[in-house]
VOSEVEX-334134 format. One record per residue (C-alpha): residue in one letter; x, y, z; residue number from 1. Coordinates in Angstrom, 3 decimals. Layout:
N
VORO  type      east     north        up  seq
VORO     A         X         Y         Z  NUM
...
END
This chain:
288
VORO  type      east     north        up  seq
VORO     X   -87.922    28.800    41.060    1
VORO     X   -88.345    28.828    37.301    2
VORO     X   -86.134    26.167    35.713    3
VORO     X   -86.149    28.002    32.403    4
VORO     X   -84.202    30.841    34.012    5
VORO     X   -81.239    28.534    34.741    6
VORO     X   -80.990    27.218    31.184    7
VORO     X   -78.857    30.099    29.829    8
VORO     X   -76.476    29.658    32.771    9
VORO     X   -76.082    25.953    32.023   10
VORO     X   -75.442    26.660    28.352   11
VORO     X   -72.844    29.269    29.286   12
VORO     X   -71.044    26.819    31.588   13
VORO     X   -71.113    24.143    28.881   14
VORO     X   -69.596    26.501    26.329   15
VORO     X   -66.920    27.486    28.847   16
VORO     X   -66.009    23.839    29.461   17
VORO     X   -65.775    23.171    25.725   18
VORO     X   -63.509    26.184    25.320   19
VORO     X   -61.219    25.026    28.124   20
VORO     X   -61.116    21.525    26.655   21
VORO     X   -60.024    22.843    23.271   22
VORO     X   -57.243    25.066    24.606   23
VORO     X   -55.990    22.723    27.362   24
VORO     X   -53.569    20.746    25.144   25
VORO     X   -52.019    23.982    23.933   26
VORO     X   -51.754    25.295    27.498   27
VORO     X   -49.879    22.188    28.623   28
VORO     X   -47.163    22.662    25.964   29
VORO     X   -44.283    25.028    26.863   30
VORO     X   -44.019    28.174    24.810   31
VORO     X   -41.385    30.849    24.491   32
VORO     X   -41.797    34.549    25.138   33
VORO     X   -42.696    34.971    21.474   34
VORO     X   -45.526    32.451    21.847   35
VORO     X   -43.643    29.922    19.672   36
VORO     X   -43.671    26.252    20.600   37
VORO     X   -40.021    24.950    20.722   38
VORO     X   -38.880    22.175    18.367   39
VORO     X   -36.390    19.333    18.797   40
VORO     X   -32.748    19.999    17.914   41
VORO     X   -29.491    18.017    17.926   42
VORO     X   -26.361    19.268    19.689   43
VORO     X   -23.084    17.449    18.969   44
VORO     X   -19.653    17.882    20.517   45
VORO     X   -16.229    16.557    19.545   46
VORO     X   -13.124    17.185    21.618   47
VORO     X    -9.706    15.608    21.914   48
VORO     X    -5.990    16.052    21.399   49
VORO     X    -3.128    14.789    19.240   50
VORO     X     0.522    13.977    19.977   51
VORO     X     2.751    14.611    16.958   52
VORO     X     6.039    12.959    16.000   53
VORO     X     8.062    15.848    17.498   54
VORO     X     6.192    15.274    20.816   55
VORO     X     4.213    18.495    20.385   56
VORO     X     0.487    18.445    21.104   57
VORO     X    -2.646    20.090    19.771   58
VORO     X    -6.260    20.026    20.892   59
VORO     X    -9.700    20.625    19.437   60
VORO     X   -13.133    21.342    20.904   61
VORO     X   -16.039    21.797    18.509   62
VORO     X   -19.821    21.898    18.652   63
VORO     X   -22.335    21.076    15.961   64
VORO     X   -25.983    22.101    15.854   65
VORO     X   -28.536    20.248    13.715   66
VORO     X   -25.749    18.683    11.671   67
VORO     X   -23.951    21.984    10.950   68
VORO     X   -20.778    23.518    12.414   69
VORO     X   -21.748    25.723    15.345   70
VORO     X   -18.898    26.717    17.692   71
VORO     X   -15.150    26.056    17.888   72
VORO     X   -12.835    26.845    20.793   73
VORO     X    -9.476    28.547    20.235   74
VORO     X    -7.092    27.739    23.146   75
VORO     X    -4.624    30.505    22.242   76
VORO     X    -7.127    33.367    22.438   77
VORO     X    -9.624    31.717    24.832   78
VORO     X   -12.368    32.703    22.398   79
VORO     X   -15.115    30.782    20.651   80
VORO     X   -15.499    31.015    16.890   81
VORO     X   -19.117    31.158    15.697   82
VORO     X   -19.716    29.256    12.461   83
VORO     X   -23.292    30.537    12.012   84
VORO     X   -25.451    33.431    13.247   85
VORO     X   -27.357    31.236    15.705   86
VORO     X   -24.120    30.644    17.638   87
VORO     X   -23.441    34.297    18.444   88
VORO     X   -25.608    34.383    21.574   89
VORO     X   -23.836    31.360    23.061   90
VORO     X   -20.441    32.722    22.007   91
VORO     X   -20.977    36.015    23.821   92
VORO     X   -22.233    34.291    26.972   93
VORO     X   -19.359    31.769    27.163   94
VORO     X   -16.668    34.370    26.519   95
VORO     X   -17.854    36.347    29.543   96
VORO     X   -16.815    33.440    31.790   97
VORO     X   -13.016    33.526    31.424   98
VORO     X   -12.523    30.947    34.159   99
VORO     X   -14.383    28.353    32.135  100
VORO     X   -12.355    29.225    29.045  101
VORO     X    -9.063    28.754    30.942  102
VORO     X   -10.264    25.395    32.270  103
VORO     X   -11.056    24.279    28.729  104
VORO     X    -7.604    25.389    27.559  105
VORO     X    -5.866    23.537    30.426  106
VORO     X    -7.704    20.337    29.561  107
VORO     X    -6.756    20.487    25.883  108
VORO     X    -3.124    21.469    26.465  109
VORO     X    -2.303    19.524    29.657  110
VORO     X    -4.781    16.903    30.863  111
VORO     X    -5.765    15.407    27.514  112
VORO     X    -2.153    14.959    26.220  113
VORO     X    -1.119    13.335    29.511  114
VORO     X    -3.951    10.814    29.279  115
VORO     X    -3.175    10.127    25.635  116
VORO     X     0.529     9.509    26.357  117
VORO     X    -0.392     7.052    29.109  118
VORO     X    -2.556     5.127    26.658  119
VORO     X     0.267     5.114    24.080  120
VORO     X     2.754     3.804    26.644  121
VORO     X     0.335     1.050    27.595  122
VORO     X    -0.052     0.131    23.937  123
VORO     X     3.711    -0.034    23.407  124
VORO     X     4.135    -2.237    26.463  125
VORO     X     1.335    -4.710    25.787  126
VORO     X     0.686    -4.627    22.058  127
VORO     X     4.090    -3.421    20.918  128
VORO     X     5.664    -6.856    21.255  129
VORO     X     6.475    -8.416    17.914  130
VORO     X     5.207   -11.979    17.575  131
VORO     X     6.835   -13.957    14.726  132
VORO     X     4.615   -15.929    12.421  133
VORO     X     4.307   -19.635    11.703  134
VORO     X     4.164   -20.519     7.993  135
VORO     X     2.889   -23.658     6.286  136
VORO     X     1.884   -24.600     2.734  137
VORO     X    -0.940   -27.028     1.955  138
VORO     X    -2.350   -28.503    -1.255  139
VORO     X    -6.043   -28.507    -2.137  140
VORO     X    -8.129   -30.098    -4.875  141
VORO     X   -11.261   -28.595    -6.403  142
VORO     X   -13.344   -28.867    -9.557  143
VORO     X   -11.377   -25.960   -11.008  144
VORO     X    -8.003   -27.647   -10.461  145
VORO     X    -5.167   -27.916    -7.959  146
VORO     X    -4.101   -25.023    -5.738  147
VORO     X    -1.530   -24.286    -3.051  148
VORO     X    -2.360   -22.273     0.050  149
VORO     X     0.269   -20.450     2.085  150
VORO     X    -0.816   -19.732     5.666  151
VORO     X     0.870   -17.333     8.088  152
VORO     X    -0.417   -17.918    11.613  153
VORO     X    -0.420   -16.034    14.937  154
VORO     X     1.679   -12.964    14.098  155
VORO     X     1.777    -9.378    15.394  156
VORO     X     1.833    -6.579    14.277  157
VORO     X    -0.563    -6.802    11.362  158
VORO     X     1.759    -5.683     8.562  159
VORO     X     3.118    -8.693     6.674  160
VORO     X     4.377    -9.439     3.158  161
VORO     X     3.631   -12.775     1.480  162
VORO     X     4.749   -13.802    -2.008  163
VORO     X     4.991   -16.921    -4.162  164
VORO     X     8.249   -18.102    -5.723  165
VORO     X     8.590   -20.470    -8.670  166
VORO     X    11.998   -22.105    -8.931  167
VORO     X    13.175   -19.497    -6.362  168
VORO     X    12.025   -16.610    -8.589  169
VORO     X     9.145   -14.261    -7.612  170
VORO     X     5.947   -14.608    -9.609  171
VORO     X     4.212   -11.683   -11.267  172
VORO     X     1.531   -10.040    -9.145  173
VORO     X    -1.086   -10.681   -11.856  174
VORO     X    -0.640   -14.450   -11.444  175
VORO     X    -1.226   -14.402    -7.680  176
VORO     X    -4.404   -13.796    -5.709  177
VORO     X    -4.097   -10.928    -3.190  178
VORO     X    -3.266   -11.875     0.383  179
VORO     X    -5.950   -11.898     3.064  180
VORO     X    -5.255   -10.863     6.667  181
VORO     X    -7.788   -11.310     9.471  182
VORO     X    -7.559   -10.845    13.262  183
VORO     X    -7.560   -13.731    15.721  184
VORO     X    -9.377   -13.623    19.021  185
VORO     X    -6.146   -13.263    21.046  186
VORO     X    -4.888   -10.044    19.436  187
VORO     X    -2.707   -11.723    16.793  188
VORO     X    -3.408   -12.047    13.079  189
VORO     X    -3.502   -14.708    10.398  190
VORO     X    -3.015   -14.404     6.662  191
VORO     X    -3.150   -16.645     3.625  192
VORO     X    -2.246   -16.594    -0.040  193
VORO     X    -3.486   -19.020    -2.708  194
VORO     X    -2.042   -20.034    -6.062  195
VORO     X    -3.416   -22.258    -8.843  196
VORO     X    -0.813   -24.781   -10.043  197
VORO     X    -0.636   -27.604   -12.553  198
VORO     X    -0.785   -31.121   -11.071  199
VORO     X     2.693   -32.515   -10.494  200
VORO     X     4.406   -29.098   -10.285  201
VORO     X     3.587   -28.354    -6.644  202
VORO     X     7.180   -28.793    -5.462  203
VORO     X     8.434   -26.077    -7.824  204
VORO     X     6.645   -23.398    -5.805  205
VORO     X     7.496   -21.929    -2.411  206
VORO     X     6.003   -19.224    -0.202  207
VORO     X     8.167   -16.428     1.197  208
VORO     X     7.001   -14.364     4.188  209
VORO     X     8.472   -11.146     5.599  210
VORO     X     7.402    -9.835     9.009  211
VORO     X     8.885    -7.463    11.636  212
VORO     X     9.035   -10.370    14.096  213
VORO     X    11.342   -12.365    11.788  214
VORO     X    15.084   -11.751    11.568  215
VORO     X    15.031   -12.792     7.913  216
VORO     X    12.401   -13.837     5.349  217
VORO     X    10.891   -17.252     6.002  218
VORO     X    10.349   -19.661     3.097  219
VORO     X     8.056   -22.693     3.170  220
VORO     X     7.249   -25.327     0.527  221
VORO     X     4.633   -28.020     0.154  222
VORO     X     5.826   -31.511     1.017  223
VORO     X     3.755   -34.658     0.489  224
VORO     X     2.819   -36.193     3.811  225
VORO     X     3.970   -39.697     4.773  226
VORO     X     0.395   -40.930     4.997  227
VORO     X    -0.309   -39.893     1.412  228
VORO     X     2.761   -41.740     0.141  229
VORO     X     1.741   -44.816     2.129  230
VORO     X    -1.782   -44.750     0.731  231
VORO     X    -0.412   -44.548    -2.800  232
VORO     X     1.931   -47.472    -2.075  233
VORO     X    -0.887   -49.577    -0.640  234
VORO     X    -3.124   -48.916    -3.631  235
VORO     X    -0.296   -49.755    -6.022  236
VORO     X     0.495   -52.978    -4.138  237
VORO     X    -3.128   -54.073    -4.103  238
VORO     X    -3.405   -53.380    -7.812  239
VORO     X    -0.309   -55.475    -8.569  240
VORO     X    -1.561   -58.328    -6.361  241
VORO     X    -4.959   -58.223    -8.030  242
VORO     X    -3.479   -58.359   -11.526  243
VORO     X    -1.125   -61.186   -10.547  244
VORO     X    -3.737   -63.389    -8.899  245
VORO     X    -6.395   -62.703   -11.518  246
VORO     X    -3.937   -63.878   -14.163  247
VORO     X    -3.181   -67.058   -12.232  248
VORO     X    -6.892   -67.610   -11.582  249
VORO     X    -7.629   -67.410   -15.293  250
VORO     X    -4.936   -69.984   -16.014  251
VORO     X    -6.304   -72.322   -13.336  252
VORO     X    -9.858   -72.024   -14.621  253
VORO     X    -8.731   -72.788   -18.142  254
VORO     X    -6.797   -75.811   -16.919  255
VORO     X    -9.822   -77.044   -14.962  256
VORO     X   -12.020   -76.649   -18.005  257
VORO     X    -9.631   -78.651   -20.152  258
VORO     X    -9.172   -81.436   -17.554  259
VORO     X   -12.873   -81.737   -16.840  260
VORO     X   -12.791   -80.083   -13.382  261
VORO     X   -11.079   -82.280   -10.767  262
VORO     X   -11.068   -81.687    -7.003  263
VORO     X    -7.406   -80.745    -7.092  264
VORO     X    -8.212   -77.851    -9.365  265
VORO     X   -10.813   -76.582    -6.907  266
VORO     X    -8.326   -76.846    -4.063  267
VORO     X    -5.731   -74.996    -6.108  268
VORO     X    -8.204   -72.255    -6.978  269
VORO     X    -9.248   -71.822    -3.371  270
VORO     X    -5.593   -71.656    -2.332  271
VORO     X    -4.931   -68.828    -4.750  272
VORO     X    -8.026   -66.945    -3.594  273
VORO     X    -6.950   -67.360     0.030  274
VORO     X    -3.450   -66.094    -0.807  275
VORO     X    -4.917   -63.054    -2.576  276
VORO     X    -7.161   -62.258     0.378  277
VORO     X    -4.209   -62.586     2.758  278
VORO     X    -2.099   -60.225     0.651  279
VORO     X    -4.934   -57.694     0.546  280
VORO     X    -5.396   -57.776     4.325  281
VORO     X    -1.668   -57.369     4.974  282
VORO     X    -1.431   -54.333     2.717  283
VORO     X    -4.555   -52.785     4.223  284
VORO     X    -3.295   -53.185     7.790  285
VORO     X     0.046   -51.402     7.260  286
VORO     X     0.316   -48.685     9.969  287
VORO     X     0.654   -45.047     8.872  288
END
């Protein structure tokens, strides 16, 4: 058999394989009846209900398509409102199924409000309890000066009013930093309010707090702690002892210099130093 006769057949098969290879990726992709390859789209839905103050309810059921309003359900007429031309085909198809429309209406007007009321009752029972706050005022030092901080701790609900008083009179809002309220991990809240004051005038200011959990406004002031007063007393006592014994020591040294330095002078000096050290240790060991 002549091999040259089979060459055109081989070339034809090779061309056919190349053609299939080029069109295979396109054949694997789905196409519509109009030979158009579909693209990706985003469909969004929002539905829910509301319970108003007069105990009436209302519901909503909406669809969005590619970020635009698409369809909206009307429970009264059981119809769908098309927000754009692309929604008309879906609107006509869904309105043919009246059973589905009635089920959607029943959910918005009956099932959803019942579930929402159960959640509201649970909230009133668990979170509706009013927890009164604890209030304290502390003093802080910084490079910018002295400040007072009013802290309201562990209160619920969140709404609270905190204000500073000077000599029992409210301060202007412009002189006070705004209050800060943050949640705790146990469902309660904490808040604080700061105020810059002049040193020595801390006791003229007080913090007043109003909260639903309190029968009447609560007022707190800063009070120096006992340990701070004791530290100041110890420092003052040590200073007085130091001045007293240094003065006596100077007199003794002068006397020793004039007398030529006898042993009695050394003993006297050591006695005064021992007395000073004993006074210092006694003041330092005073319990708080």
